[in-house]
Backbone as JSON, one array per atom type, in Angstrom:
{
  "sequence": "MSDIKSKAQGLDPNVRARDVRGMVSDTKNIYETLSIISKRAKQIAVDMKIELHQKLDEFAVSSDTIEEVHENKEQIEISKYYERLPNPSIIAMDEYLRGQIDFRYINQDNDLR",
  "N": [[0.85, -1.16, 0.0], [0.55, 2.16, -0.84], [1.75, 5.34, 0.36], [-0.66, 7.47, 0.91], [-0.91, 9.97, 2.0], [1.52, 11.32, 1.49], [1.43, 11.55, -1.28], [-0.8, 13.15, -1.68], [-0.19, 15.45, -0.4], [0.31, 18.86, -0.66], [-1.11, 19.07, -3.0], [-3.6, 20.8, -4.83], [-6.89, 20.67, -3.83], [-8.96, 21.41, -5.45], [-10.73, 21.28, -8.55], [-9.36, 21.91, -11.75], [-8.85, 23.42, -14.99], [-7.28, 21.59, -17.64], [-4.57, 21.05, -19.97], [-5.41, 19.52, -22.81], [-4.04, 18.62, -25.07], [-1.46, 18.28, -24.11], [-1.9, 16.23, -22.33], [-2.5, 14.02, -23.92], [-0.22, 13.36, -25.21], [1.34, 11.03, -24.92], [-0.37, 8.82, -25.45], [-1.86, 9.51, -27.66], [-4.59, 9.58, -27.78], [-7.44, 10.73, -26.3], [-9.37, 9.28, -24.93], [-8.13, 6.89, -24.19], [-6.2, 7.93, -22.52], [-7.81, 9.02, -20.46], [-8.93, 6.65, -19.58], [-6.7, 5.34, -18.5], [-6.07, 7.1, -16.41], [-8.45, 6.98, -14.91], [-8.5, 4.29, -14.1], [-6.25, 4.22, -12.44], [-7.12, 6.03, -10.53], [-9.18, 4.57, -9.34], [-7.66, 2.55, -8.12], [-6.25, 4.1, -6.24], [-8.4, 5.04, -4.71], [-9.32, 2.67, -3.54], [-7.05, 1.98, -2.03], [-7.0, 4.18, -0.28], [-9.38, 3.76, 1.12], [-8.89, 1.31, 2.4], [-6.7, 2.04, 3.98], [-7.87, 4.02, 5.6], [-9.82, 2.52, 7.0], [-8.15, 0.77, 8.41], [-6.81, 2.54, 10.11], [-8.96, 3.57, 11.57], [-9.83, 1.28, 12.85], [-7.86, 0.88, 14.71], [-8.54, 2.52, 16.81], [-10.96, 1.58, 17.58], [-13.61, 0.76, 19.75], [-14.69, -1.98, 21.39], [-17.82, -3.19, 22.32], [-20.18, -4.86, 24.4], [-22.87, -4.36, 24.43], [-25.47, -3.21, 22.34], [-26.68, -0.76, 22.56], [-24.92, 1.1, 23.55], [-23.11, 3.84, 22.49], [-20.13, 5.16, 21.55], [-18.32, 8.13, 21.33], [-15.45, 8.69, 19.68], [-12.79, 10.7, 19.74], [-10.38, 10.57, 18.35], [-11.0, 8.94, 16.16], [-12.83, 10.58, 14.86], [-11.23, 12.78, 14.15], [-9.41, 11.54, 12.39], [-11.18, 10.74, 10.36], [-12.08, 13.25, 9.48], [-9.68, 14.25, 8.46], [-9.24, 12.56, 6.22], [-11.44, 13.25, 4.72], [-10.76, 15.78, 3.87], [-8.73, 15.36, 2.08], [-7.51, 15.45, -1.33], [-9.55, 14.48, -4.13], [-9.42, 11.12, -5.38], [-9.22, 11.06, -8.18], [-8.02, 13.48, -8.81], [-5.52, 13.14, -7.64], [-4.6, 10.97, -9.18], [-4.55, 12.16, -11.72], [-2.53, 14.06, -11.34], [-0.36, 12.35, -10.88], [-0.22, 11.13, -13.39], [0.39, 13.31, -15.09], [2.89, 13.95, -14.13], [4.32, 11.83, -14.98], [4.41, 9.47, -13.51], [2.94, 7.21, -13.72], [2.97, 4.03, -14.98], [2.07, 2.39, -17.92], [0.67, -0.05, -20.16], [-0.22, -1.77, -23.17], [-2.17, -4.65, -23.28], [-2.74, -6.39, -25.4], [-0.8, -5.82, -27.26], [2.68, -5.98, -28.11], [4.47, -3.91, -27.64], [5.41, -1.43, -25.28], [4.01, 1.63, -24.1], [5.15, 3.32, -22.25]],
  "CA": [[0.0, 0.0, 0.0], [1.34, 3.37, -0.93], [1.43, 6.36, 1.34], [-1.57, 8.41, 0.28], [-0.67, 11.31, 2.54], [2.64, 11.97, 0.8], [1.01, 11.86, -2.64], [-1.82, 14.19, -1.67], [0.33, 16.64, 0.25], [0.67, 19.93, -1.57], [-2.01, 19.13, -4.15], [-4.78, 21.63, -4.7], [-8.04, 19.76, -3.91], [-9.97, 21.93, -6.38], [-10.62, 20.87, -9.94], [-9.02, 23.02, -12.63], [-8.74, 23.06, -16.41], [-6.01, 20.96, -18.03], [-4.24, 21.09, -21.39], [-5.73, 18.21, -23.36], [-2.97, 18.21, -25.99], [-0.35, 17.79, -23.31], [-2.28, 14.96, -21.69], [-2.57, 12.91, -24.87], [1.05, 13.24, -25.95], [1.83, 9.66, -24.85], [-1.3, 7.84, -26.0], [-2.45, 10.05, -28.89], [-6.03, 9.38, -27.73], [-7.93, 11.25, -25.02], [-10.14, 8.24, -24.24], [-7.16, 5.98, -23.57], [-5.6, 8.68, -21.41], [-8.79, 9.07, -19.37], [-9.06, 5.29, -19.06], [-5.53, 5.1, -17.65], [-6.21, 7.92, -15.19], [-9.57, 6.49, -14.09], [-8.1, 3.02, -13.47], [-5.34, 4.56, -11.34], [-7.94, 6.67, -9.49], [-9.86, 3.48, -8.63], [-6.67, 1.93, -7.25], [-5.99, 5.02, -5.14], [-9.59, 5.06, -3.85], [-9.32, 1.43, -2.76], [-5.97, 2.12, -1.05], [-7.43, 5.15, 0.73], [-10.42, 3.13, 1.92], [-8.24, 0.31, 3.26], [-5.89, 2.76, 4.96], [-8.79, 4.67, 6.54], [-10.41, 1.51, 7.88], [-7.12, 0.27, 9.31], [-6.57, 3.54, 11.14], [-10.14, 3.65, 12.43], [-9.88, 0.06, 13.65], [-6.92, 1.01, 15.83], [-9.2, 3.24, 17.9], [-12.29, 1.02, 17.77], [-13.94, 0.29, 21.09], [-15.68, -3.04, 21.29], [-18.78, -3.16, 23.43], [-21.09, -6.0, 24.35], [-24.25, -3.93, 24.25], [-25.71, -2.46, 21.11], [-27.18, 0.57, 22.87], [-23.84, 2.03, 23.89], [-22.42, 4.47, 21.37], [-19.02, 5.96, 22.06], [-17.68, 9.05, 20.41], [-14.02, 8.62, 19.83], [-12.27, 11.91, 19.1], [-9.33, 10.2, 17.41], [-11.66, 8.48, 14.94], [-13.43, 11.75, 14.21], [-10.14, 13.55, 13.54], [-8.91, 10.77, 11.24], [-12.2, 10.83, 9.31], [-12.05, 14.62, 8.93], [-8.47, 14.38, 7.65], [-9.43, 11.88, 4.95], [-12.43, 14.01, 3.96], [-10.1, 16.96, 3.31], [-7.77, 14.96, 1.05], [-8.01, 15.6, -2.69], [-10.24, 13.37, -4.75], [-8.48, 10.2, -6.02], [-9.04, 11.43, -9.59], [-7.05, 14.59, -8.85], [-4.21, 12.54, -7.34], [-4.22, 10.17, -10.35], [-4.22, 13.1, -12.8], [-1.22, 14.62, -11.02], [0.63, 11.29, -11.13], [-0.1, 10.95, -14.84], [1.07, 14.46, -15.66], [4.29, 13.9, -13.7], [4.95, 10.65, -15.57], [4.61, 8.47, -12.48], [2.09, 6.05, -13.99], [3.42, 3.17, -16.07], [0.94, 1.69, -18.51], [1.0, -0.8, -21.38], [-1.34, -2.46, -23.8], [-2.07, -6.1, -23.07], [-2.8, -7.09, -26.68], [0.33, -5.45, -28.11], [3.98, -6.3, -27.5], [5.25, -2.72, -27.29], [4.94, -0.6, -24.18], [4.03, 3.06, -24.36], [6.11, 3.89, -21.29]],
  "C": [[0.9, 1.24, 0.0], [0.9, 4.38, 0.11], [0.62, 7.46, 0.66], [-1.27, 9.83, 0.73], [0.45, 12.02, 1.8], [2.27, 12.34, -0.63], [0.05, 13.05, -2.67], [-1.31, 15.5, -1.08], [0.78, 17.65, -0.79], [-0.19, 20.01, -2.82], [-3.19, 20.04, -3.84], [-6.01, 20.73, -4.84], [-9.12, 20.23, -4.88], [-9.67, 21.48, -7.8], [-10.25, 22.11, -10.77], [-8.86, 22.51, -14.06], [-7.34, 22.51, -16.7], [-5.82, 21.1, -19.54], [-4.41, 19.69, -21.97], [-4.62, 17.73, -24.29], [-1.76, 17.66, -25.23], [-0.63, 16.45, -22.66], [-2.21, 13.78, -22.65], [-1.27, 12.72, -25.64], [1.58, 11.8, -25.96], [0.94, 8.66, -25.58], [-1.87, 8.24, -27.35], [-3.97, 9.88, -28.93], [-6.52, 9.8, -26.35], [-8.68, 10.18, -24.24], [-9.22, 7.23, -23.55], [-6.51, 6.65, -22.37], [-6.55, 8.71, -20.22], [-9.02, 7.69, -18.77], [-7.92, 4.96, -18.12], [-5.67, 5.84, -16.33], [-7.33, 7.39, -14.31], [-9.24, 5.16, -13.41], [-7.16, 3.27, -12.3], [-6.13, 5.2, -10.2], [-8.71, 5.61, -8.68], [-8.91, 2.77, -7.67], [-6.39, 2.8, -6.03], [-7.17, 5.05, -4.17], [-9.65, 3.82, -2.97], [-8.24, 1.5, -1.67], [-6.36, 3.07, 0.07], [-8.46, 4.53, 1.68], [-9.82, 2.12, 2.89], [-7.45, 1.0, 4.36], [-6.76, 3.43, 6.02], [-9.37, 3.65, 7.51], [-9.39, 0.93, 8.86], [-6.86, 1.26, 10.44], [-7.75, 3.68, 12.09], [-10.25, 2.43, 13.34], [-8.92, 0.1, 14.84], [-7.58, 1.64, 17.05], [-10.59, 2.69, 18.2], [-12.45, 0.5, 19.2], [-15.01, -0.77, 20.94], [-16.54, -3.03, 22.55], [-19.75, -4.33, 23.27], [-22.54, -5.58, 24.09], [-24.37, -3.06, 23.01], [-26.07, -1.01, 21.42], [-26.08, 1.58, 23.17], [-23.15, 2.53, 22.62], [-21.36, 5.38, 21.95], [-18.52, 6.88, 20.96], [-16.2, 9.01, 20.68], [-13.42, 9.78, 19.04], [-11.18, 11.59, 18.09], [-9.93, 9.74, 16.08], [-12.26, 9.63, 14.16], [-12.35, 12.57, 13.5], [-9.57, 12.85, 12.31], [-9.9, 10.88, 10.08], [-12.2, 12.21, 8.66], [-10.82, 14.82, 8.05], [-8.67, 13.76, 6.27], [-10.49, 12.57, 4.1], [-11.8, 15.21, 3.28], [-9.09, 16.61, 2.22], [-8.36, 15.2, -0.33], [-8.66, 14.32, -3.19], [-9.2, 12.43, -5.4], [-8.23, 10.51, -7.5], [-8.02, 12.55, -9.73], [-5.64, 14.06, -8.59], [-3.71, 11.75, -8.55], [-3.83, 11.07, -11.53], [-2.83, 13.7, -12.57], [-0.13, 13.59, -11.28], [0.85, 11.09, -12.62], [0.7, 12.09, -15.47], [2.54, 14.51, -15.27], [5.04, 12.69, -14.27], [5.19, 9.54, -14.58], [3.74, 7.23, -12.67], [2.67, 5.3, -15.18], [2.22, 2.41, -16.61], [1.42, 0.99, -19.77], [-0.28, -1.41, -21.91], [-1.14, -3.96, -23.66], [-1.99, -6.84, -24.4], [-1.61, -6.79, -27.59], [1.62, -5.74, -27.35], [4.72, -5.05, -27.03], [4.58, -1.93, -26.16], [4.95, 0.85, -24.61], [5.05, 3.74, -23.48], [6.83, 2.8, -20.58]]
}
């Protein structure tokens, strides 16, 4: 599992316009580029979900009765932190533009990167 915090640190969580010509320089097709970015965004989202649940489980309080509800401030702070992180699509777009995503075609022998 990769460290999501280090990837998201310093990224602007707001969506902004991108240069389409620059994005398609490797694939020559905007649909392939968006497919690559969306698949990476799904991987990041899964990693974020697993990481969040692992951190929340560290502070979980097990109780025998259903009626007892405990507010755990650590869990609340962790949840708020993950809510403020940029969207996985924004993180994946940044990785793609920096050349940090390796991709290849399965049906062809040559790699693009």
